[in-house]
N, C-alpha and C positions, 0 to 999 in steps of 0.2 A: 504494500500500500504506500502510495506517495503522500507527501505532506511535509509539515514542519518536522524538525529533528526529533522531537519528542513523540510524534504521532506516526512517523513512517515505520514500516515493518519490512524486515528482510528475511530471506530464507537461506541461511548458511552462506553469507558473503565470503568469497575466497580470494579475490584480487583487488588491489587498490593502486591507483595512479593519480597524480596531481598535475594539473596544467599550470601555465604561467600566470593565469588569473586567479589561482587559488581554488578552482573547482576540483572536487574530488570525484573520480570515476570508480565505481565499484562493480565488479562482476558478481552478480547475485545468483548463485547457482549451487544447489546441493550436489555433492559428489556422490553418485550412487554406487552401491556395492556391485561387484561383478555379477552379471546375470540379471540385475534389476533393471526395470524400465523406468524407474523414477528419475525425473530430470530436474526437480526443484523449480525455481522460478525461471531460470535461463534468461535473465535480463541483464542489461547494462544500465546502471543507475548513476545519476549525477547529484552531487551534494554541493550547493553553492556555499560561498564563505559565510552567508547569513543562516545556513542550516536548512535550506529548502531542498527536499529530496524529490527528484522527478525521474521517470523512466524515459530513456532516450532511444532504446533499441530492445527488441525482443517482444514475444507474446507470452505473457505469464502462464507458466505451467504447460506450455506447448514446446515439445522438443522437435527439432528439425534442422535443416541446413538450407537456408535461403537468404540471399542478399536482398537489400531493400532499405527503405526508410521507416524508422519508427517500428510499429508492431508488425510490419511486413517482414522484417528480418527475423530469422529463427536460428537458435543455437541449441547445442546439446552438451550440457555441462560446461559452459564457458567459465574459465577459471582465472587466468592471469591477464593483467592489463598493463600497457605501457604507452606513454605519450611522447612524441618527438617535439622538436622545437617549433614546428609549424602547426601543431595541434592535431596531427593524425594519430588516431588511437589504434593500437595493435592488440588483438585479443587471442588468447589460446583457447580454441574451441575443442575441448579435450576429446569427447567421444566421436566427433566428426573428424578428428585427427587433422585439423585445419588451423592455420593462422589467418585470422580475419582482420581486415583493415577498415576503419571507419573514420568519419569526420562529421563536421557540422556544415550543412548547406548554408549558402550566404543569407545573411540577415541585413536588410536595408533599413537603416534607422531614419533617414531623412524622408519626411512625408512631403511630397510636392503638392503644389496648389495651383494658383492661377496668377497671371500677371498681364497687365495691359501696358504697352509701350508705344511710342511713336516711331513710324518708319524712319530709318536712317540711324537710329540708336543701336546700341549693342545690348545683348542679353546673354546671361550665362546660367545654365542649369547644372546643378551638382548634387551628388548624394554622398552619404557616409555609409559604408557597409563593412561587415566583418564576415569571415568564413574560415575555412581551413585551407592553408596553403596559398597559392597565388590566385588572386581574383582577376577576372577579365570583365570588360564592360562593352556593351553594344547599345548605343542610343538609337531610338526609332522615332519617326514622326508619323502619326496616324497609322501606326503598325508596320511601317516600312523601314527597314534598317537604313541608317544614314552612313554613307561611306566615310571612313576615317574617324568617325565619332566613337572612339574605343578607349576613353579614359574616364575617370570618375567625374569629370566635368566636361561640358560641351558649350562652346561659345559661338554665337553668331555675331560677327563684327558689325555688319551693316544690314539691319533687319528690313525686309520688305513685306508687303502684304501677303506675298506667297509663302512666307514663313509662319503664318498664323496656323495653329492647329494644336494637336495633343501630342506631347512628348513623354517618353518613358525610357527606362534603361533596364536591360537584362544583365544581372550580375551573376557570374558563373565561377565556380571553383571545381576541384576534382570530384566533388560529391553531389553536384546538382546546380540548378539555376533558380534565381528568384527575380521576378519582375517588379519594379517599383510602381508606386501609384502614378497617376497621370499628372502632367504639368500642362495646363491649358494656357496657350499664348494667344493674346489678342493684339493685333497691330492696327493702330489708327494712322490715317494720313495726316501729315503735318499741315498746319494752317499756312496758306500761301502768304509770303511776304509781299508788302506793297513795293512796286518798282519805284525807282528814283523819280520818274516823271510823274508818278502819282502824288508824291509829296509836294512837287512843284505846283500841281494843278489843284491840290486840296483847298488852298485859300480862296481860289476863284469859285470853286463849287460851293463852298460855305456861303460866300456872298450872294451867289445866285439863289440858293435855297432860302437864305435870310430875306432877300428882296421879295420873294414870292410870298413869304409869310407875313410881311408887313401889311397892316390894314390900309386900305385905299382911302384917300381923302375925298370927302363928299364935296361936289361942286355947288 
């Protein structure tokens, strides 16, 4: 059972590893006797520095051998765990006689929104994301990938009305991909500037208008 440290329940945890953020990873698996079909929990659990326990892989009480995310992954008496410098987790899946590799799919923290700018200005979209190993980025406009837009930020230096639309980014690491929320960009046309001759003619126009507005003298 997951929960706070005093509420969580384990079934014969056998392996422990700690990552650079202080999260503790526990292989929660009963070691069965020879000839027994008991498999215990067969889970990988995570304990945060604040003591919150959560299950990150495995299907409680189900023994098997399947790769996948979350409960889709299956183990059979998973026992030892180790973590490398980039956050990849290695597990000794004892009765499957397999070394399993795992990690965290990207998490995008920046929630995009909407922005309205004037044509000719510049705009930058950016996100913050974490994951396991090297992250790659691909920005899209209205669902179509933008050529060369492959970093955590994307800048349009001279915006035109054709740039108006919905932008998003797909962040990928070796264990999966995550798509950000949409960033809606609205582009307004700039207000036309008055030409030089207009400023020269403005006093004359004002006099003409003022003359028409003056009351006529009665004869």
